[in-house]
C-alpha positions in Angstrom: -103.1 -36.1 116.1 -101.0 -33.1 117.2 -100.6 -32.5 120.9 -101.7 -28.9 120.6 -105.0 -30.1 119.0 -105.6 -32.5 122.0 -104.9 -29.6 124.4 -107.3 -27.4 122.5 -110.1 -30.1 122.1 -109.9 -30.9 125.8 -109.7 -27.2 126.8 -106.7 -27.8 129.1 -104.6 -25.1 130.7 -100.9 -26.1 130.5 -98.3 -24.4 132.7 -94.6 -24.9 132.8 -93.4 -24.3 136.4 -90.5 -25.0 138.7 -91.2 -28.3 140.5 -89.4 -31.5 141.2 -92.0 -33.9 139.8 -91.9 -34.1 136.0 -95.6 -33.5 135.6 -99.0 -33.4 137.3 -102.6 -33.3 135.9 -105.8 -32.3 137.7 -109.4 -32.0 136.7 -112.3 -30.5 138.6 -115.2 -32.6 139.8 -117.5 -31.2 137.1 -114.8 -31.9 134.5 -114.9 -28.2 133.3 -111.5 -27.1 134.7 -108.5 -29.0 133.5 -104.9 -28.3 134.3 -101.5 -29.8 133.5 -98.4 -28.7 135.2 -95.0 -29.6 133.6 -91.7 -29.1 135.3 -89.3 -26.8 133.5 -86.4 -28.5 135.3 -86.2 -31.3 132.6 -85.0 -31.3 129.0 -87.5 -30.4 126.3 -88.0 -34.1 125.1 -88.8 -35.1 128.7 -91.3 -32.3 129.0 -93.0 -33.3 125.7 -93.3 -37.0 126.8 -94.5 -35.9 130.2 -97.1 -33.5 128.7 -98.5 -36.3 126.5 -98.6 -38.7 129.5 -100.5 -36.1 131.6 -102.9 -35.5 128.6 -103.6 -39.3 128.7 -104.8 -38.9 132.3 -107.1 -35.9 131.5 -108.5 -37.6 128.4 -109.3 -40.8 130.3 -110.8 -38.9 133.3 -112.9 -36.8 130.8 -114.3 -40.0 129.1 -112.7 -39.0 125.8 -111.7 -42.4 124.6 -110.7 -41.3 121.1 -108.5 -38.5 122.4 -107.1 -40.9 125.0 -106.1 -43.3 122.3 -104.6 -40.4 120.3 -102.4 -39.4 123.2 -101.2 -43.0 123.8 -100.3 -43.2 120.1 -98.6 -39.8 120.2 -96.5 -40.7 123.2 -95.4 -44.0 121.6 -94.4 -42.2 118.4 -92.6 -39.5 120.3 -90.7 -42.0 122.4 -89.7 -44.0 119.3 -88.5 -40.8 117.5 -86.5 -39.7 120.6 -84.9 -43.2 120.9 -83.9 -43.1 117.3 -82.5 -39.5 117.6 -80.5 -40.4 120.7 -79.1 -43.6 119.2 -77.9 -41.6 116.1 -76.1 -38.9 118.2 
């Protein structure tokens, strides 16, 4: 599953901001408002892995088991691709 589809299905607001921590996710008590903040201080590949990681938190907190599993799978695939790309450069 594509990361954009997960963001859309979970109705998450994603913001890229200047912060030290790579990422942060928060969800309201009623689970209606969901936000992910990604630091723009890191390279694009780190931002992507961080976004997927934060989506895992939101999916798990929202009780979306299938989407949680999809985010875990996406993160593992992205990390594997990144490792192969880095080893080839």
